[in-house]
C-alpha positions in Angstrom: 0.0 0.0 0.0 1.3 3.5 -0.9 2.3 5.9 1.9 0.0 8.9 2.2 1.8 12.2 1.6 0.5 15.7 2.6 1.8 18.7 0.8 2.4 22.1 2.3 2.9 25.2 0.0 3.3 23.7 -3.5 4.4 26.4 -5.9 6.2 26.5 -9.3 9.2 24.4 -8.2 7.0 21.7 -6.8 4.8 21.7 -9.9 7.7 21.5 -12.3 10.1 19.2 -10.6 8.4 17.3 -7.7 4.8 16.7 -8.8 5.7 14.7 -12.0 7.9 12.4 -9.9 5.2 11.8 -7.2 2.6 11.2 -9.8 4.5 8.1 -11.1 6.0 7.1 -7.7 5.1 3.6 -6.5 5.6 4.4 -2.8 4.0 7.8 -2.2 0.5 9.0 -2.9 -0.5 12.6 -2.5 -3.5 12.5 -0.1 -4.0 16.2 0.6 -2.7 19.7 0.3 -2.7 22.3 2.9 -5.1 25.0 1.6 -3.8 26.2 -1.8 -5.6 28.5 -4.2 -3.5 27.7 -7.3 -5.6 26.3 -10.1 -3.1 23.6 -11.0 -3.6 21.8 -7.7 -7.4 21.8 -7.6 -7.7 18.1 -8.4 -6.1 17.3 -5.1 -8.1 17.4 -1.9 -7.3 20.5 0.1 -7.6 21.1 3.9 -7.6 24.1 6.2 -4.5 24.1 8.5 -6.6 22.8 11.4 -8.0 19.8 9.4 -4.7 19.1 7.6 -2.9 18.2 10.9 -5.8 16.0 12.0 -5.2 13.8 9.0 -3.2 10.6 9.3 -0.5 11.3 6.7 2.5 9.1 6.7 4.7 11.9 5.3 4.6 15.6 4.7 6.5 17.5 2.0 7.1 21.1 3.0 7.5 23.5 0.0 6.2 26.7 1.5 8.2 30.0 2.0 11.2 29.7 4.4 9.5 31.7 7.2 7.0 28.9 7.8 9.3 25.9 7.7 9.9 25.8 11.5 6.2 26.0 12.4 5.1 23.3 10.0 8.0 21.0 10.8 7.0 21.1 14.5 3.3 20.6 13.8 4.0 17.7 11.4 6.2 15.9 13.9 3.6 16.5 16.7 1.1 14.9 14.3 3.3 11.9 13.7 4.3 12.6 10.1 7.7 11.9 8.6 9.1 15.3 7.4 10.7 16.1 4.0 11.5 19.8 3.7 13.0 21.8 1.0 16.1 23.8 1.8 16.7 25.7 4.0 15.3 23.3 6.6 15.5 26.1 9.1 16.9 29.6 9.0 18.0 29.6 12.6 18.6 27.1 15.4 16.1 28.5 18.0 13.9 25.4 17.9 16.3 22.9 16.5 16.7 20.9 19.8 12.9 20.7 20.1 12.6 19.4 16.5 15.4 16.8 16.9 13.9 15.7 20.2 10.5 15.3 18.7 12.0 13.4 15.8 13.8 10.9 18.1 10.8 10.4 20.4 8.4 9.9 17.6 11.0 7.9 15.6 10.3 10.1 12.5 12.5 11.1 9.7 13.5 14.7 9.3 15.0 15.3 5.9 16.4 18.4 4.1 16.0 18.0 0.3 19.3 18.8 -1.5 18.4 16.8 -4.6 21.7 17.5 -6.4 23.4 15.2 -4.0 21.5 12.3 -5.5 22.7 12.8 -9.1 25.3 10.5 -10.5 27.6 13.5 -11.1 27.7 14.2 -7.3 28.8 10.6 -6.5 31.4 10.6 -9.3 32.9 13.9 -8.1 33.1 12.5 -4.6 34.9 9.4 -5.9 37.3 11.5 -8.1 38.3 13.6 -5.0 38.9 10.5 -2.9 41.2 8.9 -5.5 44.0 11.4 -4.4 46.1 10.6 -7.6 45.9 14.1 -8.9 47.9 15.6 -6.1 46.7 18.0 -3.4 43.4 19.8 -3.9 44.4 23.4 -3.9 41.2 25.4 -4.4 37.7 25.3 -5.6 35.5 27.7 -7.6 31.8 27.2 -7.6 28.9 29.4 -8.8 25.2 29.5 -8.5 24.2 32.8 -10.1 21.4 33.9 -12.5 19.7 37.0 -13.9 17.1 39.0 -11.9 13.7 37.4 -11.5 10.2 38.8 -11.7 9.9 41.2 -8.7 6.8 39.3 -7.5 8.9 36.2 -6.9 8.9 35.1 -3.3 12.7 35.4 -3.1 12.3 39.2 -3.0 9.9 39.1 -0.1 11.7 39.5 3.2 8.5 39.1 5.3 8.2 35.4 4.3 11.9 34.6 4.6 13.0 35.4 1.1 16.4 36.3 -0.1 19.0 34.8 -2.4 21.3 33.7 0.5 18.8 31.0 1.4 18.0 30.3 -2.2 21.5 30.0 -3.8 24.2 30.5 -1.2 22.9 27.5 0.8 23.8 25.2 -2.1 27.4 26.4 -2.0 27.5 26.1 1.8 26.1 22.6 1.5 29.3 21.5 -0.3 31.1 21.8 3.0 28.5 19.5 4.6 27.7 16.9 1.9 30.8 16.8 -0.4 33.7 17.6 2.1 32.1 16.7 5.5 33.8 19.9 6.8 31.7 21.9 9.2 34.4 23.1 11.6 35.2 26.2 9.6 36.5 29.1 11.7 34.8 32.4 11.1 38.3 33.9 11.0 38.9 31.9 7.8 35.9 33.3 6.0 35.7 36.4 3.9 32.5 37.5 2.3 30.6 40.3 0.6 26.9 40.4 0.5 25.0 43.0 -1.6 21.6 43.7 -0.2 18.6 45.9 -0.8 16.2 44.9 2.0 17.1 41.3 1.2 20.3 39.5 0.4 20.7 39.7 -3.4 24.1 38.4 -4.3 27.6 38.0 -3.0 30.7 35.8 -2.5 32.4 33.7 0.1 36.1 33.0 0.3 37.2 30.3 2.7 40.9 30.1 3.4 41.8 27.3 5.8 44.5 24.7 6.1 42.7 22.3 3.7 42.2 24.3 0.6 40.7 27.6 -0.6 37.1 27.9 -1.8 35.7 30.8 -3.9 31.9 30.7 -3.9 29.8 33.2 -5.9 26.0 33.3 -5.6 22.8 35.3 -6.1 20.7 37.2 -8.7 21.3 40.0 -11.2 24.2 38.1 -12.9 24.9 35.9 -15.9 23.5 32.4 -15.4 26.3 30.2 -14.0 25.9 26.9 -12.2 29.1 25.0 -11.9 31.9 23.4 -9.8 35.6 23.5 -10.6 38.3 21.7 -8.6 42.0 22.6 -9.0 44.5 19.9 -8.0 48.3 19.9 -8.3 48.2 17.9 -11.5 44.8 18.4 -13.0 41.5 20.4 -13.0 38.0 18.9 -12.9 35.0 20.9 -14.2 31.3 20.3 -14.0 28.7 22.5 -15.6 25.1 22.4 -14.3 26.2 21.0 -11.0 23.3 22.0 -8.8 20.4 22.4 -11.2 20.1 20.2 -14.2 17.8 20.4 -17.2 16.5 17.0 -18.4 17.2 17.9 -22.1 20.9 18.7 -21.5 23.4 15.8 -21.1 25.6 15.8 -18.1 29.4 15.3 -18.1 32.6 15.9 -16.2 35.7 17.4 -17.9 39.1 16.5 -16.6 42.1 18.6 -17.8 45.5 16.9 -17.2 48.7 16.1 -19.1 47.8 18.5 -21.8 44.7 16.5 -22.6 40.9 16.8 -21.9 39.0 13.8 -20.8 35.2 13.9 -20.8 33.3 11.5 -18.5 29.7 11.2 -19.6 27.1 10.6 -16.9 23.8 8.8 -17.3 21.4 11.6 -17.9 18.4 9.3 -17.7 18.7 9.0 -14.0 16.5 11.6 -12.3 18.0 12.8 -9.1 14.5 13.8 -7.8 13.3 10.3 -8.3 16.6 8.9 -6.7 16.0 11.0 -3.6 12.4 9.8 -3.1 13.5 6.2 -3.8 16.2 6.3 -1.1 13.7 7.8 1.4 11.2 5.0 0.6 13.8 2.3 1.2 15.3 3.7 4.4 13.0 6.1 6.1 12.3 3.8 9.1 15.9 2.8 9.7 17.6 4.4 12.7 20.9 4.8 10.9 19.2 6.7 8.1 17.2 9.0 10.5 20.3 9.7 12.5 22.4 10.5 9.5 19.9 13.1 8.3 19.5 14.6 11.8 23.3 15.0 11.8 23.3 16.6 8.3 20.6 19.1 9.3 22.5 20.1 12.4 25.7 20.5 10.3 23.9 22.6 7.7 22.3 24.9 10.2 25.7 25.3 12.0 27.3 26.3 8.7 24.5 28.7 7.8 24.8 30.4 11.2 28.5 30.9 10.7 28.0 32.7 7.4 24.9 34.6 8.4 26.4 36.0 11.6 29.6 37.4 10.1 29.6 41.2 10.3 30.2 42.8 6.9 
């Protein structure tokens, strides 16, 4: 029998990337949506907030504006739902202990959705780094930048937790958590510039510690760039479309070494959104899986706090 899934705050991203996966998913069934006026979701049963949390959903998928994540995570756990939440899981750690305690007591999964970490390219890059045959990793350049959006976009609305720090910079910060398992960065080793106009629009981070240097560029009002480049003693590895991938564009990794360019093609038929939901369906009840994702949430919030509390 399929597991019932309640949806909170479905918008354009959910409709474009998540809904098509869930429609064909053999494990999950959308059983209700927390009150939503969008025409495209009219065919699903909708509930008021009071009635939504009285339902016996197995899972909830939270896709609402950032400001409301904390509230709905807590209410979902109190209602005995497993929680899948889009990034950022939380924007601060005020109620993190309460959430983790509820998750452990109720034996429920709390999961922050970084879909790019389920793409074959991510696994391949992780393996290439671990090979260590290219010499020492010296520095990294990574970008998640794009042109300005329609001013009605939620990212420009500070009152609901908008801003491009949480939309794009969190991806770059997540490299430290998911790719390098490095969360003990000293604030003394971070340089950053954030351009803001009521909200965080764009900026850069430079991390200079004993491991290697990182140059991270993020935000809106710029040329579209979405990549990762790793510079070793003896070679350079480049990936375009690292965080966000279009289904009609093939994915590959370029390795520049010994005056030659090697291209590693990656299976573009594998959908990282589907892969994420498949892993959740296989492991959501396992203690080791739940504990791993609690740990990753703690690490990610710890990193976000470090960057967001630096005085410019």
